[in-house]
N, CA, C and O atoms as CSV, one atom per row, in Angstrom:
chain,resi,resn,atom,element,x,y,z
A,1,UNK,N,N,116.980,94.834,94.580
A,1,UNK,CA,C,117.300,96.053,93.970
A,1,UNK,C,C,118.221,96.941,94.737
A,1,UNK,O,O,119.197,96.489,95.336
A,2,UNK,N,N,117.905,98.220,94.717
A,2,UNK,CA,C,118.808,99.188,95.330
A,2,UNK,C,C,118.781,99.132,96.852
A,2,UNK,O,O,119.736,99.565,97.496
A,3,UNK,N,N,117.720,98.615,97.435
A,3,UNK,CA,C,117.590,98.539,98.937
A,3,UNK,C,C,118.780,97.759,99.472
A,3,UNK,O,O,119.361,98.152,100.485
A,4,UNK,N,N,119.165,96.649,98.810
A,4,UNK,CA,C,120.304,95.854,99.308
A,4,UNK,C,C,121.589,96.643,99.346
A,4,UNK,O,O,122.381,96.525,100.281
A,5,UNK,N,N,121.789,97.443,98.331
A,5,UNK,CA,C,123.028,98.265,98.240
A,5,UNK,C,C,123.007,99.449,99.172
A,5,UNK,O,O,124.032,99.787,99.763
A,6,UNK,N,N,121.848,100.098,99.318
A,6,UNK,CA,C,121.787,101.366,100.127
A,6,UNK,C,C,121.563,101.101,101.566
A,6,UNK,O,O,121.823,101.978,102.390
A,7,UNK,N,N,121.080,99.907,101.933
A,7,UNK,CA,C,120.767,99.591,103.348
A,7,UNK,C,C,119.723,100.589,103.895
A,7,UNK,O,O,119.708,100.887,105.089
A,8,UNK,N,N,118.863,101.093,103.013
A,8,UNK,CA,C,117.819,102.009,103.461
A,8,UNK,C,C,118.211,103.445,103.589
A,8,UNK,O,O,117.404,104.257,104.041
A,9,UNK,N,N,119.433,103.805,103.206
A,9,UNK,CA,C,119.915,105.183,103.242
A,9,UNK,C,C,119.519,105.849,101.947
A,9,UNK,O,O,119.835,105.358,100.863
A,10,UNK,N,N,118.808,106.998,102.061
A,10,UNK,CA,C,118.364,107.727,100.861
A,10,UNK,C,C,119.546,108.554,100.256
A,10,UNK,O,O,120.599,108.695,100.878
A,11,UNK,N,N,119.342,109.071,99.075
A,11,UNK,CA,C,120.402,109.857,98.393
A,11,UNK,C,C,120.810,111.074,99.177
A,11,UNK,O,O,121.944,111.533,99.038
A,12,UNK,N,N,119.917,111.627,100.013
A,12,UNK,CA,C,120.296,112.773,100.832
A,12,UNK,C,C,121.076,112.411,102.084
A,12,UNK,O,O,121.498,113.303,102.820
A,13,UNK,N,N,121.279,111.123,102.347
A,13,UNK,CA,C,122.062,110.635,103.472
A,13,UNK,C,C,121.245,110.171,104.652
A,13,UNK,O,O,121.786,109.527,105.551
A,14,UNK,N,N,119.923,110.482,104.684
A,14,UNK,CA,C,119.073,110.106,105.786
A,14,UNK,C,C,118.570,108.654,105.614
A,14,UNK,O,O,118.516,108.137,104.498
A,15,UNK,N,N,118.213,108.026,106.712
A,15,UNK,CA,C,117.630,106.695,106.709
A,15,UNK,C,C,116.181,106.767,106.289
A,15,UNK,O,O,115.433,107.603,106.795
A,16,UNK,N,N,115.771,105.914,105.379
A,16,UNK,CA,C,114.389,105.940,104.898
A,16,UNK,C,C,113.425,105.452,106.015
A,16,UNK,O,O,113.685,104.476,106.720
A,17,UNK,N,N,112.311,106.185,106.129
A,17,UNK,CA,C,111.250,105.836,107.062
A,17,UNK,C,C,109.934,105.870,106.272
A,17,UNK,O,O,109.508,106.925,105.802
A,18,UNK,N,N,109.308,104.715,106.137
A,18,UNK,CA,C,108.031,104.645,105.340
A,18,UNK,C,C,106.882,105.409,105.954
A,18,UNK,O,O,105.849,105.591,105.309
A,19,UNK,N,N,107.036,105.862,107.188
A,19,UNK,CA,C,105.984,106.619,107.865
A,19,UNK,C,C,106.166,108.145,107.794
A,19,UNK,O,O,105.419,108.890,108.429
A,20,UNK,N,N,107.142,108.596,107.033
A,20,UNK,CA,C,107.310,110.032,106.786
A,20,UNK,C,C,106.713,110.408,105.457
A,20,UNK,O,O,106.528,109.560,104.585
A,21,UNK,N,N,106.418,111.655,105.306
A,21,UNK,CA,C,105.849,112.161,104.024
A,21,UNK,C,C,107.045,112.589,103.122
A,21,UNK,O,O,107.415,113.760,103.035
A,22,UNK,N,N,107.603,111.579,102.479
A,22,UNK,CA,C,108.754,111.806,101.627
A,22,UNK,C,C,108.532,111.184,100.222
A,22,UNK,O,O,107.612,110.396,100.004
A,23,UNK,N,N,109.413,111.574,99.295
A,23,UNK,CA,C,109.341,110.999,97.944
A,23,UNK,C,C,110.747,110.875,97.349
A,23,UNK,O,O,111.716,111.466,97.825
A,24,UNK,N,N,110.801,110.089,96.304
A,24,UNK,CA,C,112.010,109.963,95.463
A,24,UNK,C,C,111.562,110.358,94.087
A,24,UNK,O,O,110.553,109.867,93.582
A,25,UNK,N,N,112.332,111.270,93.465
A,25,UNK,CA,C,111.950,111.785,92.154
A,25,UNK,C,C,113.246,112.238,91.472
A,25,UNK,O,O,114.232,112.533,92.147
A,26,UNK,N,N,113.244,112.292,90.156
A,26,UNK,CA,C,114.369,112.771,89.399
A,26,UNK,C,C,114.173,114.273,89.088
A,26,UNK,O,O,113.119,114.667,88.591
A,27,UNK,N,N,115.158,115.080,89.373
A,27,UNK,CA,C,115.109,116.426,88.863
A,27,UNK,C,C,114.826,117.547,89.852
A,27,UNK,O,O,115.170,118.699,89.587
A,28,UNK,N,N,114.201,117.232,90.993
A,28,UNK,CA,C,113.908,118.292,91.991
A,28,UNK,C,C,114.963,118.276,93.053
A,28,UNK,O,O,115.466,117.213,93.417
A,29,UNK,N,N,115.315,119.455,93.568
A,29,UNK,CA,C,116.335,119.587,94.611
A,29,UNK,C,C,115.815,118.969,95.899
A,29,UNK,O,O,114.612,118.971,96.163
A,30,UNK,N,N,116.774,118.417,96.731
A,30,UNK,CA,C,116.412,117.870,98.023
A,30,UNK,C,C,115.810,118.990,98.855
A,30,UNK,O,O,116.294,120.122,98.829
A,31,UNK,N,N,114.743,118.669,99.600
A,31,UNK,CA,C,114.125,119.636,100.451
A,31,UNK,C,C,112.929,120.325,99.789
A,31,UNK,O,O,112.152,120.998,100.466
A,32,UNK,N,N,112.779,120.167,98.510
A,32,UNK,CA,C,111.636,120.757,97.819
A,32,UNK,C,C,110.333,120.130,98.290
A,32,UNK,O,O,110.264,118.907,98.410
A,33,UNK,N,N,109.325,120.894,98.554
A,33,UNK,CA,C,108.048,120.383,98.955
A,33,UNK,C,C,107.106,120.346,97.750
A,33,UNK,O,O,106.835,121.361,97.107
A,34,UNK,N,N,106.625,119.146,97.477
A,34,UNK,CA,C,105.745,118.955,96.325
A,34,UNK,C,C,104.328,118.593,96.746
A,34,UNK,O,O,104.138,117.915,97.756
A,35,UNK,N,N,103.370,119.019,96.016
A,35,UNK,CA,C,101.963,118.584,96.208
A,35,UNK,C,C,101.690,117.552,95.144
A,35,UNK,O,O,101.806,117.834,93.951
A,36,UNK,N,N,101.325,116.346,95.573
A,36,UNK,CA,C,101.069,115.228,94.633
A,36,UNK,C,C,99.589,114.988,94.697
A,36,UNK,O,O,99.054,114.741,95.777
A,37,UNK,N,N,98.903,115.053,93.565
A,37,UNK,CA,C,97.470,114.884,93.499
A,37,UNK,C,C,97.101,113.702,92.610
A,37,UNK,O,O,97.542,113.594,91.466
A,38,UNK,N,N,96.284,112.826,93.171
A,38,UNK,CA,C,95.735,111.700,92.426
A,38,UNK,C,C,94.734,112.258,91.426
A,38,UNK,O,O,93.700,112.782,91.839
A,39,UNK,N,N,95.006,112.163,90.101
A,39,UNK,CA,C,94.153,112.786,89.150
A,39,UNK,C,C,92.788,112.110,88.981
A,39,UNK,O,O,91.886,112.675,88.362
A,40,UNK,N,N,92.640,110.905,89.530
A,40,UNK,CA,C,91.361,110.200,89.401
A,40,UNK,C,C,90.409,110.563,90.588
A,40,UNK,O,O,89.189,110.527,90.429
A,41,UNK,N,N,90.966,110.902,91.746
A,41,UNK,CA,C,90.118,111.179,92.926
A,41,UNK,C,C,90.268,112.606,93.479
A,41,UNK,O,O,89.472,113.035,94.314
A,42,UNK,N,N,91.278,113.331,93.018
A,42,UNK,CA,C,91.621,114.676,93.477
A,42,UNK,C,C,92.190,114.691,94.871
A,42,UNK,O,O,92.400,115.780,95.407
A,43,UNK,N,N,92.457,113.555,95.504
A,43,UNK,CA,C,93.073,113.512,96.810
A,43,UNK,C,C,94.511,113.953,96.662
A,43,UNK,O,O,95.158,113.593,95.679
A,44,UNK,N,N,95.034,114.715,97.599
A,44,UNK,CA,C,96.433,115.187,97.464
A,44,UNK,C,C,97.199,115.075,98.807
A,44,UNK,O,O,96.612,114.960,99.883
A,45,UNK,N,N,98.519,115.114,98.679
A,45,UNK,CA,C,99.395,115.032,99.808
A,45,UNK,C,C,100.620,115.878,99.512
A,45,UNK,O,O,101.029,115.992,98.357
A,46,UNK,N,N,101.220,116.482,100.559
A,46,UNK,CA,C,102.472,117.230,100.402
A,46,UNK,C,C,103.592,116.369,100.876
A,46,UNK,O,O,103.516,115.794,101.962
A,47,UNK,N,N,104.643,116.262,100.086
A,47,UNK,CA,C,105.823,115.454,100.398
A,47,UNK,C,C,107.103,116.247,100.252
A,47,UNK,O,O,107.129,117.256,99.548
A,48,UNK,N,N,108.121,115.825,100.879
A,48,UNK,CA,C,109.468,116.443,100.767
A,48,UNK,C,C,110.357,115.511,99.930
A,48,UNK,O,O,110.371,114.298,100.138
A,49,UNK,N,N,111.108,116.109,98.968
A,49,UNK,CA,C,112.044,115.371,98.113
A,49,UNK,C,C,113.249,115.034,98.979
A,49,UNK,O,O,113.939,115.915,99.493
A,50,UNK,N,N,113.488,113.704,99.129
A,50,UNK,CA,C,114.619,113.262,99.948
A,50,UNK,C,C,115.441,112.181,99.283
A,50,UNK,O,O,116.479,111.772,99.804
A,51,UNK,N,N,114.979,111.716,98.131
A,51,UNK,CA,C,115.659,110.627,97.462
A,51,UNK,C,C,115.557,110.795,95.947
A,51,UNK,O,O,114.765,111.606,95.466
A,52,UNK,N,N,116.345,110.040,95.197
A,52,UNK,CA,C,116.350,110.087,93.762
A,52,UNK,C,C,115.879,108.776,93.163
A,52,UNK,O,O,116.030,107.724,93.784
A,53,UNK,N,N,115.303,108.820,91.951
A,53,UNK,CA,C,115.037,107.662,91.180
A,53,UNK,C,C,115.811,107.783,89.923
A,53,UNK,O,O,116.366,108.846,89.643
A,54,UNK,N,N,115.877,106.713,89.128
A,54,UNK,CA,C,116.678,106.717,87.909
A,54,UNK,C,C,116.273,107.738,86.861
A,54,UNK,O,O,115.113,108.136,86.755
A,55,UNK,N,N,117.265,108.144,86.097
A,55,UNK,CA,C,117.082,109.145,85.051
A,55,UNK,C,C,116.037,108.667,84.019
A,55,UNK,O,O,115.350,109.480,83.401
A,56,UNK,N,N,115.933,107.381,83.852
A,56,UNK,CA,C,114.970,106.874,82.841
A,56,UNK,C,C,113.536,107.200,83.203
A,56,UNK,O,O,112.654,107.154,82.346
A,57,UNK,N,N,113.289,107.535,84.484
A,57,UNK,CA,C,111.930,107.907,84.919
A,57,UNK,C,C,111.713,109.398,84.970
A,57,UNK,O,O,110.686,109.844,85.480
A,58,UNK,N,N,112.625,110.174,84.468
A,58,UNK,CA,C,112.550,111.620,84.461
A,58,UNK,C,C,111.221,112.096,83.839
A,58,UNK,O,O,110.908,111.792,82.688
A,59,UNK,N,N,110.461,112.845,84.638
A,59,UNK,CA,C,109.152,113.357,84.205
A,59,UNK,C,C,108.045,112.382,84.109
A,59,UNK,O,O,106.943,112.745,83.700
A,60,UNK,N,N,108.287,111.131,84.475
A,60,UNK,CA,C,107.316,110.038,84.298
A,60,UNK,C,C,106.842,109.422,85.635
A,60,UNK,O,O,105.753,108.855,85.724
A,61,UNK,N,N,107.692,109.551,86.665
A,61,UNK,CA,C,107.404,108.781,87.878
A,61,UNK,C,C,107.898,109.507,89.109
A,61,UNK,O,O,108.907,110.211,89.077
A,62,UNK,N,N,107.178,109.324,90.176
A,62,UNK,CA,C,107.543,109.815,91.489
A,62,UNK,C,C,107.221,108.684,92.473
A,62,UNK,O,O,106.110,108.155,92.460
A,63,UNK,N,N,108.168,108.317,93.309
A,63,UNK,CA,C,108.008,107.262,94.286
A,63,UNK,C,C,107.659,107.867,95.629
A,63,UNK,O,O,108.451,108.624,96.191
A,64,UNK,N,N,106.492,107.547,96.150
A,64,UNK,CA,C,106.036,108.079,97.456
A,64,UNK,C,C,106.281,107.084,98.560
A,64,UNK,O,O,106.231,105.876,98.329
A,65,UNK,N,N,106.544,107.571,99.760
A,65,UNK,CA,C,106.654,106.698,100.915
A,65,UNK,C,C,105.264,106.090,101.112
A,65,UNK,O,O,104.266,106.595,100.597
A,66,UNK,N,N,105.229,105.016,101.854
A,66,UNK,CA,C,103.983,104.303,102.164
A,66,UNK,C,C,102.945,105.261,102.727
A,66,UNK,O,O,101.816,105.322,102.238
A,67,UNK,N,N,103.332,106.011,103.759
A,67,UNK,CA,C,102.435,106.943,104.452
A,67,UNK,C,C,101.883,107.968,103.506
A,67,UNK,O,O,100.711,108.331,103.601
A,68,UNK,N,N,102.703,108.446,102.591
A,68,UNK,CA,C,102.226,109.447,101.602
A,68,UNK,C,C,101.244,108.861,100.608
A,68,UNK,O,O,100.215,109.463,100.299
A,69,UNK,N,N,101.576,107.679,100.112
A,69,UNK,CA,C,100.698,107.020,99.099
A,69,UNK,C,C,99.336,106.731,99.719
A,69,UNK,O,O,98.311,106.913,99.062
A,70,UNK,N,N,99.310,106.285,100.972
A,70,UNK,CA,C,98.061,105.949,101.640
A,70,UNK,C,C,97.108,107.133,101.724
A,70,UNK,O,O,95.895,106.941,101.805
A,71,UNK,N,N,97.627,108.338,101.708
A,71,UNK,CA,C,96.805,109.532,101.773
A,71,UNK,C,C,96.046,109.849,100.482
A,71,UNK,O,O,95.058,110.583,100.506
A,72,UNK,N,N,96.518,109.282,99.331
A,72,UNK,CA,C,95.871,109.604,98.069
A,72,UNK,C,C,95.318,108.373,97.338
A,72,UNK,O,O,94.590,108.534,96.359
A,73,UNK,N,N,95.638,107.158,97.778
A,73,UNK,CA,C,95.161,105.943,97.088
A,73,UNK,C,C,95.291,104.755,97.987
A,73,UNK,O,O,95.988,104.804,99.001
A,74,UNK,N,N,94.611,103.662,97.619
A,74,UNK,CA,C,94.735,102.385,98.264
A,74,UNK,C,C,96.044,101.752,97.880
A,74,UNK,O,O,96.393,101.705,96.701
A,75,UNK,N,N,96.787,101.255,98.878
A,75,UNK,CA,C,98.109,100.653,98.581
A,75,UNK,C,C,98.028,99.553,97.580
A,75,UNK,O,O,99.029,99.296,96.912
A,76,UNK,N,N,96.900,98.867,97.414
A,76,UNK,CA,C,96.804,97.758,96.463
A,76,UNK,C,C,96.874,98.260,95.018
A,76,UNK,O,O,97.141,97.475,94.107
A,77,UNK,N,N,96.632,99.586,94.794
A,77,UNK,CA,C,96.659,100.110,93.438
A,77,UNK,C,C,98.080,100.157,92.895
A,77,UNK,O,O,98.289,99.964,91.697
A,78,UNK,N,N,99.040,100.405,93.741
A,78,UNK,CA,C,100.450,100.410,93.281
A,78,UNK,C,C,100.880,101.584,92.448
A,78,UNK,O,O,101.710,102.377,92.892
A,79,UNK,N,N,100.343,101.726,91.247
A,79,UNK,CA,C,100.691,102.805,90.357
A,79,UNK,C,C,99.447,103.540,89.982
A,79,UNK,O,O,98.467,102.938,89.544
A,80,UNK,N,N,99.474,104.888,90.155
A,80,UNK,CA,C,98.351,105.730,89.817
A,80,UNK,C,C,98.767,106.985,89.020
A,80,UNK,O,O,99.919,107.409,89.109
A,81,UNK,N,N,97.874,107.562,88.271
A,81,UNK,CA,C,98.209,108.827,87.624
A,81,UNK,C,C,98.169,110.007,88.582
A,81,UNK,O,O,97.204,110.161,89.331
A,82,UNK,N,N,99.216,110.851,88.568
A,82,UNK,CA,C,99.290,111.975,89.544
A,82,UNK,C,C,99.659,113.274,88.796
A,82,UNK,O,O,100.166,113.261,87.674
A,83,UNK,N,N,99.375,114.391,89.483
A,83,UNK,CA,C,99.859,115.677,89.061
A,83,UNK,C,C,100.796,116.143,90.159
A,83,UNK,O,O,100.508,116.001,91.348
A,84,UNK,N,N,101.942,116.711,89.733
A,84,UNK,CA,C,102.972,117.151,90.698
A,84,UNK,C,C,103.143,118.644,90.599
A,84,UNK,O,O,103.365,119.173,89.509
A,85,UNK,N,N,103.042,119.352,91.746
A,85,UNK,CA,C,103.221,120.810,91.750
A,85,UNK,C,C,104.261,121.167,92.861
A,85,UNK,O,O,104.291,120.553,93.928
A,86,UNK,N,N,105.100,122.174,92.562
A,86,UNK,CA,C,106.032,122.641,93.570
A,86,UNK,C,C,105.309,123.573,94.517
A,86,UNK,O,O,104.666,124.526,94.077
A,87,UNK,N,N,105.403,123.312,95.820
A,87,UNK,CA,C,104.801,124.158,96.827
A,87,UNK,C,C,105.883,125.107,97.369
A,87,UNK,O,O,105.634,126.306,97.491
A,88,UNK,N,N,107.055,124.602,97.689
A,88,UNK,CA,C,108.137,125.384,98.242
A,88,UNK,C,C,109.496,124.757,97.975
A,88,UNK,O,O,109.665,123.539,98.039
A,89,UNK,N,N,110.414,125.580,97.689
A,89,UNK,CA,C,111.809,125.100,97.517
A,89,UNK,C,C,112.262,125.229,96.089
A,89,UNK,O,O,111.754,126.025,95.299
A,90,UNK,N,N,113.252,124.397,95.798
A,90,UNK,CA,C,113.911,124.435,94.518
A,90,UNK,C,C,112.949,124.119,93.328
A,90,UNK,O,O,111.964,123.392,93.454
A,91,UNK,N,N,113.302,124.697,92.217
A,91,UNK,CA,C,112.559,124.417,90.995
A,91,UNK,C,C,113.080,123.133,90.389
A,91,UNK,O,O,114.046,122.550,90.880
A,92,UNK,N,N,112.447,122.700,89.335
A,92,UNK,CA,C,112.869,121.539,88.587
A,92,UNK,C,C,114.248,121.819,87.983
A,92,UNK,O,O,114.441,122.853,87.343
A,93,UNK,N,N,115.200,120.917,88.177
A,93,UNK,CA,C,116.561,121.097,87.674
A,93,UNK,C,C,116.612,120.623,86.237
A,93,UNK,O,O,116.834,119.439,85.981
A,94,UNK,N,N,116.410,121.522,85.306
A,94,UNK,CA,C,116.331,121.200,83.906
A,94,UNK,C,C,117.689,120.684,83.343
A,94,UNK,O,O,117.718,119.830,82.457
A,95,UNK,N,N,118.780,121.213,83.868
A,95,UNK,CA,C,120.080,120.820,83.361
A,95,UNK,C,C,120.860,119.945,84.385
A,95,UNK,O,O,122.088,119.981,84.455
A,96,UNK,N,N,120.107,119.184,85.148
A,96,UNK,CA,C,120.682,118.303,86.162
A,96,UNK,C,C,121.687,117.367,85.575
A,96,UNK,O,O,121.403,116.717,84.569
A,97,UNK,N,N,122.846,117.270,86.161
A,97,UNK,CA,C,123.924,116.348,85.686
A,97,UNK,C,C,124.089,115.236,86.665
A,97,UNK,O,O,124.166,115.463,87.873
A,98,UNK,N,N,124.142,114.051,86.166
A,98,UNK,CA,C,124.302,112.809,86.989
A,98,UNK,C,C,125.681,112.270,86.746
A,98,UNK,O,O,126.052,111.244,87.316
């Protein structure tokens, strides 16, 4: 997929590190701090938006780094239902142009 093309460089220009509390999401400004809560267990984690995912996932998906996901669920689960809240930073970019 995209890892081959990007060589691990995120959309904000930084090198991806799976041990940081980061996420990839569509629509939030880089640097925004989000609280992501597992709706099944109420476990939550704060992450910083540092990468983008495809427009087709707008409002449907957030990709968490390994370290972030481990805080709210077992890695074997893969996909879980979550609630996303803005803690600090930019708001959702409603008119974001790609």
